[in-house]
N, C-alpha and C positions, 0 to 999 in steps of 0.2 A: 276693266281689269283693275283689281285692287292694288293699292300702293304697297311697296315693300314695307316691312315692319318698321315703325318709328322707334328709335332708341328710347329707353326709359328716361323719364325726366331727370333722374339722379345723375345721368351721364353728362348732361349739359346744364349744370346749375348756374344760374345767374345771381345777380344781386337780390337778396330777399326783400330789400326795401322797394323793389319794383312791383311786388305782388300787392297792388292796391286794388281794393274793390271799388267799383264805380270810378275808374280812372280816366275814362275817355270823355273829352268834351266834343270831339269829333270821332265817332266810331270808325274802326277800320272798314273800308269798303272792299269786300272780298270778290275778286275777279279771277275766274278760272283761266289758265292759259288756253287760248282758243284752239291751238292745234291738238292739244290733249283732250279737250272737251269733246271735240268732234269725233275722236277715236275712243271716247269713254275710258281714258286712262287716268287713274287717280294718282296723287302724289302728295308730298309734304315738304316743308322746309323748316329749319331751325335757324332763327336769326338772333344776332346780338346787336344791341343799339344803346345809345345814350339819349337822355331826355333833358332839355334845357329847362330852367326854372319857369319859363313862360309856356311850356308844354310842347315845344317843337321837338321832333324826333330827328336825330342825326347820327352820323357815324354808323350807319347800318351795314352789317356784313352778314353774309351767309355762312353759318357754321357747317351746315350740311343740307343737302337737298336730294330727294329721290323721286322718281327714277331719272330725273334729268335736271340740269342746271336751270332750265326754263321755269321750274317750280320755284327755285330760289329767286330768280328775277321777278316773277309775279308777286312773290311774298314781300320782296323789298318795296315794290310799289304799294302794296297793301299797307305796310307799316309807315312808309314815308307820307302817305296821304292822310294818316290819322293824326290826332293831336291829344296829348294828355291834358288833364285839367292843370292849371298853374300850380306849381309847387313852391314851397319855401326855398328849397335848394334843388339843383338838378340831380339827376340820377345817372349812374354809369354802370355799364355791364348788365343791362336788362336782357333777358332771354325770353323769346316767345316762339311758339310753334304755330305755323300756319298749315292747316290740313285741308286738302282739296279732295272732296268726295263727290261722286256722281250719285244723285238721288233721283229716282223716277217719281214724278208727280202723277196723280191719277189721270189727268187728261193730256199731259204733255211731259216731255223729258226736260229736266232742269238739272243744274248743278248747284252745289253748295260748297262753300269754303268756310273754314272756321279758324279763328285765331285763339290760341290758348296760352 
């Protein structure tokens, strides 16, 4: 089942300084919420967070998650386990979207999630 439509990026604007190409020293590890993966239900979450100068991510909060808060909880884990490359100064008010989609592979079913 496809996820409800995600709001346009313009509705949840974060700090533009957070939009750094090649920002991850430890890429987000995207894990689909198990109870929804088994039922093939897709979802998404929009998160707000801060980044310390040494790259640690903190103060993570869910701005919105659909179709359930479990997608928000899974997305928090995705972001908390990632790490930015060290910065000269920290960042506040970063916004990211974590999108959970079911994608069938040729020989077996798999899921994928993406952080944007």
